[in-house]
mmCIF file of the N, C-alpha and C atoms, coordinates in Angstrom:
data_MODEL
# 
_entry.id   MODEL 
# 
loop_
_atom_site.group_PDB 
_atom_site.id 
_atom_site.type_symbol 
_atom_site.label_atom_id 
_atom_site.label_alt_id 
_atom_site.label_comp_id 
_atom_site.label_asym_id 
_atom_site.label_entity_id 
_atom_site.label_seq_id 
_atom_site.pdbx_PDB_ins_code 
_atom_site.Cartn_x 
_atom_site.Cartn_y 
_atom_site.Cartn_z 
_atom_site.occupancy 
_atom_site.B_iso_or_equiv 
_atom_site.pdbx_formal_charge 
_atom_site.auth_seq_id 
_atom_site.auth_comp_id 
_atom_site.auth_asym_id 
_atom_site.auth_atom_id 
_atom_site.pdbx_PDB_model_num 
ATOM 1   N N  . MET A 1 1  ? -10.680 11.588  10.385 1.00 0.00 ? 1  MET A N  1 
ATOM 2   C CA . MET A 1 1  ? -9.752  10.631  10.941 1.00 0.00 ? 1  MET A CA 1 
ATOM 3   C C  . MET A 1 1  ? -10.313 10.070  12.241 1.00 0.00 ? 1  MET A C  1 
ATOM 4   N N  . HIS A 1 2  ? -9.949  8.821   12.505 1.00 0.00 ? 2  HIS A N  1 
ATOM 5   C CA . HIS A 1 2  ? -10.389 8.163   13.733 1.00 0.00 ? 2  HIS A CA 1 
ATOM 6   C C  . HIS A 1 2  ? -9.324  7.153   14.145 1.00 0.00 ? 2  HIS A C  1 
ATOM 7   N N  . GLU A 1 3  ? -9.153  6.977   15.455 1.00 0.00 ? 3  GLU A N  1 
ATOM 8   C CA . GLU A 1 3  ? -8.212  5.980   15.975 1.00 0.00 ? 3  GLU A CA 1 
ATOM 9   C C  . GLU A 1 3  ? -8.980  4.815   16.576 1.00 0.00 ? 3  GLU A C  1 
ATOM 10  N N  . TYR A 1 4  ? -8.537  3.606   16.261 1.00 0.00 ? 4  TYR A N  1 
ATOM 11  C CA . TYR A 1 4  ? -9.060  2.400   16.890 1.00 0.00 ? 4  TYR A CA 1 
ATOM 12  C C  . TYR A 1 4  ? -7.965  1.871   17.804 1.00 0.00 ? 4  TYR A C  1 
ATOM 13  N N  . THR A 1 5  ? -8.238  1.905   19.115 1.00 0.00 ? 5  THR A N  1 
ATOM 14  C CA . THR A 1 5  ? -7.227  1.514   20.098 1.00 0.00 ? 5  THR A CA 1 
ATOM 15  C C  . THR A 1 5  ? -7.593  0.270   20.888 1.00 0.00 ? 5  THR A C  1 
ATOM 16  N N  . VAL A 1 6  ? -8.894  -0.052  20.966 1.00 0.00 ? 6  VAL A N  1 
ATOM 17  C CA . VAL A 1 6  ? -9.306  -1.222  21.751 1.00 0.00 ? 6  VAL A CA 1 
ATOM 18  C C  . VAL A 1 6  ? -10.361 -2.087  21.075 1.00 0.00 ? 6  VAL A C  1 
ATOM 19  N N  . ASP A 1 7  ? -11.134 -1.540  20.164 1.00 0.00 ? 7  ASP A N  1 
ATOM 20  C CA . ASP A 1 7  ? -12.269 -2.266  19.593 1.00 0.00 ? 7  ASP A CA 1 
ATOM 21  C C  . ASP A 1 7  ? -11.959 -2.773  18.188 1.00 0.00 ? 7  ASP A C  1 
ATOM 22  N N  . SER A 1 8  ? -11.438 -3.976  18.102 1.00 0.00 ? 8  SER A N  1 
ATOM 23  C CA . SER A 1 8  ? -11.093 -4.561  16.809 1.00 0.00 ? 8  SER A CA 1 
ATOM 24  C C  . SER A 1 8  ? -12.321 -4.749  15.926 1.00 0.00 ? 8  SER A C  1 
ATOM 25  N N  . GLY A 1 9  ? -13.461 -5.069  16.538 1.00 0.00 ? 9  GLY A N  1 
ATOM 26  C CA . GLY A 1 9  ? -14.695 -5.252  15.775 1.00 0.00 ? 9  GLY A CA 1 
ATOM 27  C C  . GLY A 1 9  ? -15.120 -3.971  15.071 1.00 0.00 ? 9  GLY A C  1 
ATOM 28  N N  . ALA A 1 10 ? -15.011 -2.839  15.764 1.00 0.00 ? 10 ALA A N  1 
ATOM 29  C CA . ALA A 1 10 ? -15.361 -1.550  15.155 1.00 0.00 ? 10 ALA A CA 1 
ATOM 30  C C  . ALA A 1 10 ? -14.406 -1.234  14.008 1.00 0.00 ? 10 ALA A C  1 
ATOM 31  N N  . TYR A 1 11 ? -13.129 -1.540  14.191 1.00 0.00 ? 11 TYR A N  1 
ATOM 32  C CA . TYR A 1 11 ? -12.145 -1.336  13.127 1.00 0.00 ? 11 TYR A CA 1 
ATOM 33  C C  . TYR A 1 11 ? -12.496 -2.199  11.908 1.00 0.00 ? 11 TYR A C  1 
ATOM 34  N N  . GLU A 1 12 ? -12.837 -3.450  12.140 1.00 0.00 ? 12 GLU A N  1 
ATOM 35  C CA . GLU A 1 12 ? -13.193 -4.339  11.037 1.00 0.00 ? 12 GLU A CA 1 
ATOM 36  C C  . GLU A 1 12 ? -14.448 -3.855  10.310 1.00 0.00 ? 12 GLU A C  1 
ATOM 37  N N  . ARG A 1 13 ? -15.420 -3.328  11.042 1.00 0.00 ? 13 ARG A N  1 
ATOM 38  C CA . ARG A 1 13 ? -16.621 -2.761  10.403 1.00 0.00 ? 13 ARG A CA 1 
ATOM 39  C C  . ARG A 1 13 ? -16.255 -1.537  9.566  1.00 0.00 ? 13 ARG A C  1 
ATOM 40  N N  . TRP A 1 14 ? -15.368 -0.693  10.103 1.00 0.00 ? 14 TRP A N  1 
ATOM 41  C CA . TRP A 1 14 ? -14.926 0.482   9.343  1.00 0.00 ? 14 TRP A CA 1 
ATOM 42  C C  . TRP A 1 14 ? -14.271 0.027   8.036  1.00 0.00 ? 14 TRP A C  1 
ATOM 43  N N  . LEU A 1 15 ? -13.381 -0.965  8.118  1.00 0.00 ? 15 LEU A N  1 
ATOM 44  C CA . LEU A 1 15 ? -12.714 -1.469  6.908  1.00 0.00 ? 15 LEU A CA 1 
ATOM 45  C C  . LEU A 1 15 ? -13.728 -1.915  5.859  1.00 0.00 ? 15 LEU A C  1 
ATOM 46  N N  . ALA A 1 16 ? -14.726 -2.656  6.274  1.00 0.00 ? 16 ALA A N  1 
ATOM 47  C CA . ALA A 1 16 ? -15.735 -3.179  5.342  1.00 0.00 ? 16 ALA A CA 1 
ATOM 48  C C  . ALA A 1 16 ? -16.465 -2.060  4.618  1.00 0.00 ? 16 ALA A C  1 
ATOM 49  N N  . GLU A 1 17 ? -16.611 -0.919  5.261  1.00 0.00 ? 17 GLU A N  1 
ATOM 50  C CA . GLU A 1 17 ? -17.356 0.197   4.680  1.00 0.00 ? 17 GLU A CA 1 
ATOM 51  C C  . GLU A 1 17 ? -16.480 1.237   3.989  1.00 0.00 ? 17 GLU A C  1 
ATOM 52  N N  . HIS A 1 18 ? -15.160 1.142   4.121  1.00 0.00 ? 18 HIS A N  1 
ATOM 53  C CA . HIS A 1 18 ? -14.264 2.188   3.617  1.00 0.00 ? 18 HIS A CA 1 
ATOM 54  C C  . HIS A 1 18 ? -13.057 1.622   2.873  1.00 0.00 ? 18 HIS A C  1 
ATOM 55  N N  . GLN A 1 19 ? -13.260 0.677   2.003  1.00 0.00 ? 19 GLN A N  1 
ATOM 56  C CA . GLN A 1 19 ? -12.149 0.044   1.294  1.00 0.00 ? 19 GLN A CA 1 
ATOM 57  C C  . GLN A 1 19 ? -11.355 1.007   0.407  1.00 0.00 ? 19 GLN A C  1 
ATOM 58  N N  . ASP A 1 20 ? -11.906 2.185   0.136  1.00 0.00 ? 20 ASP A N  1 
ATOM 59  C CA . ASP A 1 20 ? -11.203 3.157   -0.699 1.00 0.00 ? 20 ASP A CA 1 
ATOM 60  C C  . ASP A 1 20 ? -10.394 4.157   0.136  1.00 0.00 ? 20 ASP A C  1 
ATOM 61  N N  . GLU A 1 21 ? -10.360 3.982   1.457  1.00 0.00 ? 21 GLU A N  1 
ATOM 62  C CA . GLU A 1 21 ? -9.609  4.899   2.306  1.00 0.00 ? 21 GLU A CA 1 
ATOM 63  C C  . GLU A 1 21 ? -8.316  4.241   2.777  1.00 0.00 ? 21 GLU A C  1 
ATOM 64  N N  . PHE A 1 22 ? -7.691  4.823   3.813  1.00 0.00 ? 22 PHE A N  1 
ATOM 65  C CA . PHE A 1 22 ? -6.347  4.419   4.210  1.00 0.00 ? 22 PHE A CA 1 
ATOM 66  C C  . PHE A 1 22 ? -6.245  4.216   5.717  1.00 0.00 ? 22 PHE A C  1 
ATOM 67  N N  . VAL A 1 23 ? -5.180  3.496   6.125  1.00 0.00 ? 23 VAL A N  1 
ATOM 68  C CA . VAL A 1 23 ? -4.955  3.146   7.530  1.00 0.00 ? 23 VAL A CA 1 
ATOM 69  C C  . VAL A 1 23 ? -3.474  3.340   7.851  1.00 0.00 ? 23 VAL A C  1 
ATOM 70  N N  . VAL A 1 24 ? -3.200  3.999   8.978  1.00 0.00 ? 24 VAL A N  1 
ATOM 71  C CA . VAL A 1 24 ? -1.842  4.013   9.519  1.00 0.00 ? 24 VAL A CA 1 
ATOM 72  C C  . VAL A 1 24 ? -1.817  2.982   10.637 1.00 0.00 ? 24 VAL A C  1 
ATOM 73  N N  . ASN A 1 25 ? -0.918  2.023   10.521 1.00 0.00 ? 25 ASN A N  1 
ATOM 74  C CA . ASN A 1 25 ? -0.693  1.025   11.560 1.00 0.00 ? 25 ASN A CA 1 
ATOM 75  C C  . ASN A 1 25 ? 0.424   1.566   12.442 1.00 0.00 ? 25 ASN A C  1 
ATOM 76  N N  . ALA A 1 26 ? 0.165   1.663   13.753 1.00 0.00 ? 26 ALA A N  1 
ATOM 77  C CA . ALA A 1 26 ? 1.122   2.319   14.642 1.00 0.00 ? 26 ALA A CA 1 
ATOM 78  C C  . ALA A 1 26 ? 1.227   1.613   15.973 1.00 0.00 ? 26 ALA A C  1 
ATOM 79  N N  . GLU A 1 27 ? 2.416   1.669   16.562 1.00 0.00 ? 27 GLU A N  1 
ATOM 80  C CA . GLU A 1 27 ? 2.572   1.235   17.940 1.00 0.00 ? 27 GLU A CA 1 
ATOM 81  C C  . GLU A 1 27 ? 1.745   2.172   18.816 1.00 0.00 ? 27 GLU A C  1 
ATOM 82  N N  . ARG A 1 28 ? 1.313   1.704   19.959 1.00 0.00 ? 28 ARG A N  1 
ATOM 83  C CA . ARG A 1 28 ? 0.530   2.551   20.872 1.00 0.00 ? 28 ARG A CA 1 
ATOM 84  C C  . ARG A 1 28 ? 1.244   3.854   21.195 1.00 0.00 ? 28 ARG A C  1 
ATOM 85  N N  . SER A 1 29 ? 2.558   3.823   21.245 1.00 0.00 ? 29 SER A N  1 
ATOM 86  C CA . SER A 1 29 ? 3.343   5.016   21.576 1.00 0.00 ? 29 SER A CA 1 
ATOM 87  C C  . SER A 1 29 ? 3.373   6.033   20.434 1.00 0.00 ? 29 SER A C  1 
ATOM 88  N N  . LEU A 1 30 ? 2.836   5.647   19.278 1.00 0.00 ? 30 LEU A N  1 
ATOM 89  C CA . LEU A 1 30 ? 2.906   6.469   18.061 1.00 0.00 ? 30 LEU A CA 1 
ATOM 90  C C  . LEU A 1 30 ? 4.347   6.801   17.695 1.00 0.00 ? 30 LEU A C  1 
ATOM 91  N N  . ASN A 1 31 ? 5.228   5.842   17.911 1.00 0.00 ? 31 ASN A N  1 
ATOM 92  C CA . ASN A 1 31 ? 6.634   5.991   17.540 1.00 0.00 ? 31 ASN A CA 1 
ATOM 93  C C  . ASN A 1 31 ? 6.706   6.444   16.084 1.00 0.00 ? 31 ASN A C  1 
ATOM 94  N N  . PRO A 1 32 ? 7.200   7.653   15.803 1.00 0.00 ? 32 PRO A N  1 
ATOM 95  C CA . PRO A 1 32 ? 7.205   8.158   14.424 1.00 0.00 ? 32 PRO A CA 1 
ATOM 96  C C  . PRO A 1 32 ? 8.075   7.340   13.472 1.00 0.00 ? 32 PRO A C  1 
ATOM 97  N N  . ASP A 1 33 ? 8.980   6.528   14.021 1.00 0.00 ? 33 ASP A N  1 
ATOM 98  C CA . ASP A 1 33 ? 9.835   5.690   13.181 1.00 0.00 ? 33 ASP A CA 1 
ATOM 99  C C  . ASP A 1 33 ? 9.177   4.369   12.797 1.00 0.00 ? 33 ASP A C  1 
ATOM 100 N N  . ASN A 1 34 ? 7.980   4.112   13.330 1.00 0.00 ? 34 ASN A N  1 
ATOM 101 C CA . ASN A 1 34 ? 7.331   2.831   13.061 1.00 0.00 ? 34 ASN A CA 1 
ATOM 102 C C  . ASN A 1 34 ? 5.855   3.016   12.700 1.00 0.00 ? 34 ASN A C  1 
ATOM 103 N N  . LEU A 1 35 ? 5.586   3.939   11.789 1.00 0.00 ? 35 LEU A N  1 
ATOM 104 C CA . LEU A 1 35 ? 4.231   4.170   11.277 1.00 0.00 ? 35 LEU A CA 1 
ATOM 105 C C  . LEU A 1 35 ? 4.200   3.690   9.832  1.00 0.00 ? 35 LEU A C  1 
ATOM 106 N N  . VAL A 1 36 ? 3.185   2.900   9.493  1.00 0.00 ? 36 VAL A N  1 
ATOM 107 C CA . VAL A 1 36 ? 3.076   2.389   8.122  1.00 0.00 ? 36 VAL A CA 1 
ATOM 108 C C  . VAL A 1 36 ? 1.703   2.747   7.565  1.00 0.00 ? 36 VAL A C  1 
ATOM 109 N N  . LEU A 1 37 ? 1.702   3.363   6.387  1.00 0.00 ? 37 LEU A N  1 
ATOM 110 C CA . LEU A 1 37 ? 0.470   3.748   5.711  1.00 0.00 ? 37 LEU A CA 1 
ATOM 111 C C  . LEU A 1 37 ? 0.054   2.642   4.748  1.00 0.00 ? 37 LEU A C  1 
ATOM 112 N N  . HIS A 1 38 ? -1.205  2.208   4.864  1.00 0.00 ? 38 HIS A N  1 
ATOM 113 C CA . HIS A 1 38 ? -1.757  1.137   4.034  1.00 0.00 ? 38 HIS A CA 1 
ATOM 114 C C  . HIS A 1 38 ? -3.039  1.595   3.355  1.00 0.00 ? 38 HIS A C  1 
ATOM 115 N N  . ARG A 1 39 ? -3.358  0.973   2.240  1.00 0.00 ? 39 ARG A N  1 
ATOM 116 C CA . ARG A 1 39 ? -4.708  1.065   1.706  1.00 0.00 ? 39 ARG A CA 1 
ATOM 117 C C  . ARG A 1 39 ? -5.580  0.228   2.638  1.00 0.00 ? 39 ARG A C  1 
ATOM 118 N N  . ALA A 1 40 ? -6.836  0.617   2.829  1.00 0.00 ? 40 ALA A N  1 
ATOM 119 C CA . ALA A 1 40 ? -7.723  -0.150  3.707  1.00 0.00 ? 40 ALA A CA 1 
ATOM 120 C C  . ALA A 1 40 ? -7.924  -1.568  3.193  1.00 0.00 ? 40 ALA A C  1 
ATOM 121 N N  . SER A 1 41 ? -7.739  -1.775  1.911  1.00 0.00 ? 41 SER A N  1 
ATOM 122 C CA . SER A 1 41 ? -7.915  -3.099  1.321  1.00 0.00 ? 41 SER A CA 1 
ATOM 123 C C  . SER A 1 41 ? -6.692  -4.005  1.462  1.00 0.00 ? 41 SER A C  1 
ATOM 124 N N  . CYS A 1 42 ? -5.604  -3.511  2.026  1.00 0.00 ? 42 CYS A N  1 
ATOM 125 C CA . CYS A 1 42 ? -4.360  -4.286  2.137  1.00 0.00 ? 42 CYS A CA 1 
ATOM 126 C C  . CYS A 1 42 ? -4.567  -5.513  3.023  1.00 0.00 ? 42 CYS A C  1 
ATOM 127 N N  . HIS A 1 43 ? -4.159  -6.664  2.530  1.00 0.00 ? 43 HIS A N  1 
ATOM 128 C CA . HIS A 1 43 ? -4.351  -7.906  3.294  1.00 0.00 ? 43 HIS A CA 1 
ATOM 129 C C  . HIS A 1 43 ? -3.525  -7.948  4.575  1.00 0.00 ? 43 HIS A C  1 
ATOM 130 N N  . THR A 1 44 ? -2.520  -7.082  4.721  1.00 0.00 ? 44 THR A N  1 
ATOM 131 C CA . THR A 1 44 ? -1.702  -7.113  5.933  1.00 0.00 ? 44 THR A CA 1 
ATOM 132 C C  . THR A 1 44 ? -2.374  -6.437  7.127  1.00 0.00 ? 44 THR A C  1 
ATOM 133 N N  . ILE A 1 45 ? -3.441  -5.667  6.885  1.00 0.00 ? 45 ILE A N  1 
ATOM 134 C CA . ILE A 1 45 ? -4.164  -5.007  7.982  1.00 0.00 ? 45 ILE A CA 1 
ATOM 135 C C  . ILE A 1 45 ? -5.667  -5.270  7.891  1.00 0.00 ? 45 ILE A C  1 
ATOM 136 N N  . ASN A 1 46 ? -6.049  -6.286  7.144  1.00 0.00 ? 46 ASN A N  1 
ATOM 137 C CA . ASN A 1 46 ? -7.441  -6.577  6.841  1.00 0.00 ? 46 ASN A CA 1 
ATOM 138 C C  . ASN A 1 46 ? -7.638  -8.094  6.854  1.00 0.00 ? 46 ASN A C  1 
ATOM 139 N N  . GLY A 1 47 ? -8.826  -8.556  7.115  1.00 0.00 ? 47 GLY A N  1 
ATOM 140 C CA . GLY A 1 47 ? -9.099  -10.005 7.117  1.00 0.00 ? 47 GLY A CA 1 
ATOM 141 C C  . GLY A 1 47 ? -8.815  -10.615 8.475  1.00 0.00 ? 47 GLY A C  1 
ATOM 142 N N  . THR A 1 48 ? -8.165  -11.763 8.488  1.00 0.00 ? 48 THR A N  1 
ATOM 143 C CA . THR A 1 48 ? -7.830  -12.463 9.732  1.00 0.00 ? 48 THR A CA 1 
ATOM 144 C C  . THR A 1 48 ? -6.439  -12.039 10.197 1.00 0.00 ? 48 THR A C  1 
ATOM 145 N N  . PRO A 1 49 ? -6.310  -11.562 11.445 1.00 0.00 ? 49 PRO A N  1 
ATOM 146 C CA . PRO A 1 49 ? -4.987  -11.146 11.937 1.00 0.00 ? 49 PRO A CA 1 
ATOM 147 C C  . PRO A 1 49 ? -3.996  -12.311 11.916 1.00 0.00 ? 49 PRO A C  1 
ATOM 148 N N  . SER A 1 50 ? -2.802  -12.053 11.404 1.00 0.00 ? 50 SER A N  1 
ATOM 149 C CA . SER A 1 50 ? -1.795  -13.114 11.332 1.00 0.00 ? 50 SER A CA 1 
ATOM 150 C C  . SER A 1 50 ? -1.188  -13.416 12.695 1.00 0.00 ? 50 SER A C  1 
ATOM 151 N N  . ARG A 1 51 ? -1.220  -12.442 13.603 1.00 0.00 ? 51 ARG A N  1 
ATOM 152 C CA . ARG A 1 51 ? -0.670  -12.630 14.947 1.00 0.00 ? 51 ARG A CA 1 
ATOM 153 C C  . ARG A 1 51 ? -1.762  -12.350 15.970 1.00 0.00 ? 51 ARG A C  1 
ATOM 154 N N  . GLY A 1 52 ? -2.318  -13.367 16.525 1.00 0.00 ? 52 GLY A N  1 
ATOM 155 C CA . GLY A 1 52 ? -3.337  -13.173 17.549 1.00 0.00 ? 52 GLY A CA 1 
ATOM 156 C C  . GLY A 1 52 ? -4.743  -13.168 16.981 1.00 0.00 ? 52 GLY A C  1 
ATOM 157 N N  . THR A 1 53 ? -5.653  -12.649 17.770 1.00 0.00 ? 53 THR A N  1 
ATOM 158 C CA . THR A 1 53 ? -7.059  -12.687 17.381 1.00 0.00 ? 53 THR A CA 1 
ATOM 159 C C  . THR A 1 53 ? -7.648  -11.304 17.173 1.00 0.00 ? 53 THR A C  1 
ATOM 160 N N  . THR A 1 54 ? -6.854  -10.265 17.330 1.00 0.00 ? 54 THR A N  1 
ATOM 161 C CA . THR A 1 54 ? -7.366  -8.905  17.225 1.00 0.00 ? 54 THR A CA 1 
ATOM 162 C C  . THR A 1 54 ? -6.404  -8.018  16.435 1.00 0.00 ? 54 THR A C  1 
ATOM 163 N N  . TRP A 1 55 ? -6.952  -7.028  15.770 1.00 0.00 ? 55 TRP A N  1 
ATOM 164 C CA . TRP A 1 55 ? -6.129  -6.090  15.006 1.00 0.00 ? 55 TRP A CA 1 
ATOM 165 C C  . TRP A 1 55 ? -5.574  -4.972  15.872 1.00 0.00 ? 55 TRP A C  1 
ATOM 166 N N  . VAL A 1 56 ? -6.233  -4.686  16.980 1.00 0.00 ? 56 VAL A N  1 
ATOM 167 C CA . VAL A 1 56 ? -5.763  -3.614  17.856 1.00 0.00 ? 56 VAL A CA 1 
ATOM 168 C C  . VAL A 1 56 ? -5.361  -4.203  19.193 1.00 0.00 ? 56 VAL A C  1 
ATOM 169 N N  . GLY A 1 57 ? -4.485  -3.542  19.865 1.00 0.00 ? 57 GLY A N  1 
ATOM 170 C CA . GLY A 1 57 ? -3.928  -4.025  21.125 1.00 0.00 ? 57 GLY A CA 1 
ATOM 171 C C  . GLY A 1 57 ? -2.600  -3.323  21.317 1.00 0.00 ? 57 GLY A C  1 
ATOM 172 N N  . SER A 1 58 ? -1.510  -4.032  21.039 1.00 0.00 ? 58 SER A N  1 
ATOM 173 C CA . SER A 1 58 ? -0.209  -3.381  21.121 1.00 0.00 ? 58 SER A CA 1 
ATOM 174 C C  . SER A 1 58 ? -0.014  -2.413  19.955 1.00 0.00 ? 58 SER A C  1 
ATOM 175 N N  . TYR A 1 59 ? -0.755  -2.633  18.881 1.00 0.00 ? 59 TYR A N  1 
ATOM 176 C CA . TYR A 1 59 ? -0.778  -1.708  17.748 1.00 0.00 ? 59 TYR A CA 1 
ATOM 177 C C  . TYR A 1 59 ? -2.158  -1.083  17.652 1.00 0.00 ? 59 TYR A C  1 
ATOM 178 N N  . ILE A 1 60 ? -2.210  0.144   17.170 1.00 0.00 ? 60 ILE A N  1 
ATOM 179 C CA . ILE A 1 60 ? -3.482  0.827   16.959 1.00 0.00 ? 60 ILE A CA 1 
ATOM 180 C C  . ILE A 1 60 ? -3.627  1.128   15.473 1.00 0.00 ? 60 ILE A C  1 
ATOM 181 N N  . LYS A 1 61 ? -4.829  1.449   15.071 1.00 0.00 ? 61 LYS A N  1 
ATOM 182 C CA . LYS A 1 61 ? -5.113  1.791   13.677 1.00 0.00 ? 61 LYS A CA 1 
ATOM 183 C C  . LYS A 1 61 ? -5.685  3.198   13.641 1.00 0.00 ? 61 LYS A C  1 
ATOM 184 N N  . ILE A 1 62 ? -5.118  4.027   12.791 1.00 0.00 ? 62 ILE A N  1 
ATOM 185 C CA . ILE A 1 62 ? -5.605  5.382   12.572 1.00 0.00 ? 62 ILE A CA 1 
ATOM 186 C C  . ILE A 1 62 ? -6.118  5.399   11.143 1.00 0.00 ? 62 ILE A C  1 
ATOM 187 N N  . VAL A 1 63 ? -7.368  5.776   10.957 1.00 0.00 ? 63 VAL A N  1 
ATOM 188 C CA . VAL A 1 63 ? -8.007  5.642   9.651  1.00 0.00 ? 63 VAL A CA 1 
ATOM 189 C C  . VAL A 1 63 ? -8.468  6.989   9.129  1.00 0.00 ? 63 VAL A C  1 
ATOM 190 N N  . GLY A 1 64 ? -8.534  7.090   7.805  1.00 0.00 ? 64 GLY A N  1 
ATOM 191 C CA . GLY A 1 64 ? -9.010  8.312   7.177  1.00 0.00 ? 64 GLY A CA 1 
ATOM 192 C C  . GLY A 1 64 ? -8.595  8.371   5.723  1.00 0.00 ? 64 GLY A C  1 
ATOM 193 N N  . THR A 1 65 ? -8.633  9.570   5.174  1.00 0.00 ? 65 THR A N  1 
ATOM 194 C CA . THR A 1 65 ? -8.183  9.738   3.790  1.00 0.00 ? 65 THR A CA 1 
ATOM 195 C C  . THR A 1 65 ? -6.662  9.748   3.769  1.00 0.00 ? 65 THR A C  1 
ATOM 196 N N  . ARG A 1 66 ? -6.104  9.486   2.615  1.00 0.00 ? 66 ARG A N  1 
ATOM 197 C CA . ARG A 1 66 ? -4.645  9.498   2.496  1.00 0.00 ? 66 ARG A CA 1 
ATOM 198 C C  . ARG A 1 66 ? -4.092  10.870  2.861  1.00 0.00 ? 66 ARG A C  1 
ATOM 199 N N  . HIS A 1 67 ? -4.747  11.925  2.372  1.00 0.00 ? 67 HIS A N  1 
ATOM 200 C CA . HIS A 1 67 ? -4.292  13.289  2.655  1.00 0.00 ? 67 HIS A CA 1 
ATOM 201 C C  . HIS A 1 67 ? -4.290  13.576  4.156  1.00 0.00 ? 67 HIS A C  1 
ATOM 202 N N  . GLU A 1 68 ? -5.376  13.223  4.846  1.00 0.00 ? 68 GLU A N  1 
ATOM 203 C CA . GLU A 1 68 ? -5.453  13.440  6.302  1.00 0.00 ? 68 GLU A CA 1 
ATOM 204 C C  . GLU A 1 68 ? -4.322  12.724  7.025  1.00 0.00 ? 68 GLU A C  1 
ATOM 205 N N  . LEU A 1 69 ? -4.114  11.470  6.683  1.00 0.00 ? 69 LEU A N  1 
ATOM 206 C CA . LEU A 1 69 ? -3.122  10.661  7.386  1.00 0.00 ? 69 LEU A CA 1 
ATOM 207 C C  . LEU A 1 69 ? -1.701  11.127  7.089  1.00 0.00 ? 69 LEU A C  1 
ATOM 208 N N  . GLU A 1 70 ? -1.416  11.462  5.829  1.00 0.00 ? 70 GLU A N  1 
ATOM 209 C CA . GLU A 1 70 ? -0.069  11.940  5.498  1.00 0.00 ? 70 GLU A CA 1 
ATOM 210 C C  . GLU A 1 70 ? 0.207   13.308  6.105  1.00 0.00 ? 70 GLU A C  1 
ATOM 211 N N  . THR A 1 71 ? -0.817  14.124  6.248  1.00 0.00 ? 71 THR A N  1 
ATOM 212 C CA . THR A 1 71 ? -0.648  15.438  6.870  1.00 0.00 ? 71 THR A CA 1 
ATOM 213 C C  . THR A 1 71 ? -0.405  15.293  8.366  1.00 0.00 ? 71 THR A C  1 
ATOM 214 N N  . GLU A 1 72 ? -1.188  14.460  9.027  1.00 0.00 ? 72 GLU A N  1 
ATOM 215 C CA . GLU A 1 72 ? -1.086  14.275  10.479 1.00 0.00 ? 72 GLU A CA 1 
ATOM 216 C C  . GLU A 1 72 ? 0.127   13.426  10.880 1.00 0.00 ? 72 GLU A C  1 
ATOM 217 N N  . HIS A 1 73 ? 0.504   12.489  10.023 1.00 0.00 ? 73 HIS A N  1 
ATOM 218 C CA . HIS A 1 73 ? 1.609   11.556  10.330 1.00 0.00 ? 73 HIS A CA 1 
ATOM 219 C C  . HIS A 1 73 ? 2.586   11.515  9.150  1.00 0.00 ? 73 HIS A C  1 
ATOM 220 N N  . PRO A 1 74 ? 3.342   12.603  8.933  1.00 0.00 ? 74 PRO A N  1 
ATOM 221 C CA . PRO A 1 74 ? 4.212   12.689  7.754  1.00 0.00 ? 74 PRO A CA 1 
ATOM 222 C C  . PRO A 1 74 ? 5.354   11.671  7.734  1.00 0.00 ? 74 PRO A C  1 
ATOM 223 N N  . THR A 1 75 ? 5.660   11.048  8.871  1.00 0.00 ? 75 THR A N  1 
ATOM 224 C CA . THR A 1 75 ? 6.741   10.062  8.887  1.00 0.00 ? 75 THR A CA 1 
ATOM 225 C C  . THR A 1 75 ? 6.261   8.659   8.518  1.00 0.00 ? 75 THR A C  1 
ATOM 226 N N  . ALA A 1 76 ? 4.951   8.491   8.316  1.00 0.00 ? 76 ALA A N  1 
ATOM 227 C CA . ALA A 1 76 ? 4.428   7.161   7.957  1.00 0.00 ? 76 ALA A CA 1 
ATOM 228 C C  . ALA A 1 76 ? 5.002   6.736   6.613  1.00 0.00 ? 76 ALA A C  1 
ATOM 229 N N  . ARG A 1 77 ? 5.594   5.558   6.597  1.00 0.00 ? 77 ARG A N  1 
ATOM 230 C CA . ARG A 1 77 ? 6.164   5.058   5.341  1.00 0.00 ? 77 ARG A CA 1 
ATOM 231 C C  . ARG A 1 77 ? 5.111   4.213   4.619  1.00 0.00 ? 77 ARG A C  1 
ATOM 232 N N  . PRO A 1 78 ? 5.134   4.227   3.308  1.00 0.00 ? 78 PRO A N  1 
ATOM 233 C CA . PRO A 1 78 ? 4.152   3.437   2.552  1.00 0.00 ? 78 PRO A CA 1 
ATOM 234 C C  . PRO A 1 78 ? 4.385   1.936   2.708  1.00 0.00 ? 78 PRO A C  1 
ATOM 235 N N  . CYS A 1 79 ? 3.313   1.204   2.785  1.00 0.00 ? 79 CYS A N  1 
ATOM 236 C CA . CYS A 1 79 ? 3.370   -0.255  2.830  1.00 0.00 ? 79 CYS A CA 1 
ATOM 237 C C  . CYS A 1 79 ? 4.007   -0.771  1.547  1.00 0.00 ? 79 CYS A C  1 
ATOM 238 N N  . ARG A 1 80 ? 4.908   -1.722  1.661  1.00 0.00 ? 80 ARG A N  1 
ATOM 239 C CA . ARG A 1 80 ? 5.557   -2.298  0.474  1.00 0.00 ? 80 ARG A CA 1 
ATOM 240 C C  . ARG A 1 80 ? 4.629   -3.224  -0.302 1.00 0.00 ? 80 ARG A C  1 
ATOM 241 N N  . THR A 1 81 ? 3.531   -3.631  0.304  1.00 0.00 ? 81 THR A N  1 
ATOM 242 C CA . THR A 1 81 ? 2.602   -4.536  -0.337 1.00 0.00 ? 81 THR A CA 1 
ATOM 243 C C  . THR A 1 81 ? 1.546   -3.803  -1.149 1.00 0.00 ? 81 THR A C  1 
ATOM 244 N N  . CYS A 1 82 ? 0.991   -2.729  -0.594 1.00 0.00 ? 82 CYS A N  1 
ATOM 245 C CA . CYS A 1 82 ? -0.170  -2.106  -1.237 1.00 0.00 ? 82 CYS A CA 1 
ATOM 246 C C  . CYS A 1 82 ? 0.080   -0.715  -1.825 1.00 0.00 ? 82 CYS A C  1 
ATOM 247 N N  . LEU A 1 83 ? 1.181   -0.081  -1.500 1.00 0.00 ? 83 LEU A N  1 
ATOM 248 C CA . LEU A 1 83 ? 1.416   1.274   -2.024 1.00 0.00 ? 83 LEU A CA 1 
ATOM 249 C C  . LEU A 1 83 ? 2.678   1.344   -2.857 1.00 0.00 ? 83 LEU A C  1 
# 
């Protein structure tokens, strides 16, 4: 598992190399009520950001296997688009 908190470019490189893994999209505070689990290939956390120019900032990305992320962040709800 790894967290991307400031480097959107590094996150985008990780996505390109790990399309079979998963991402938790989280507020910086890691508010357990607002964690969303996505496939790395999900268009809502991949490609061109719909809000702004960066994927990380007020939100962070935690990446890894589905098992790692669900174990570490059991309150993460599945994305309605990709899961």
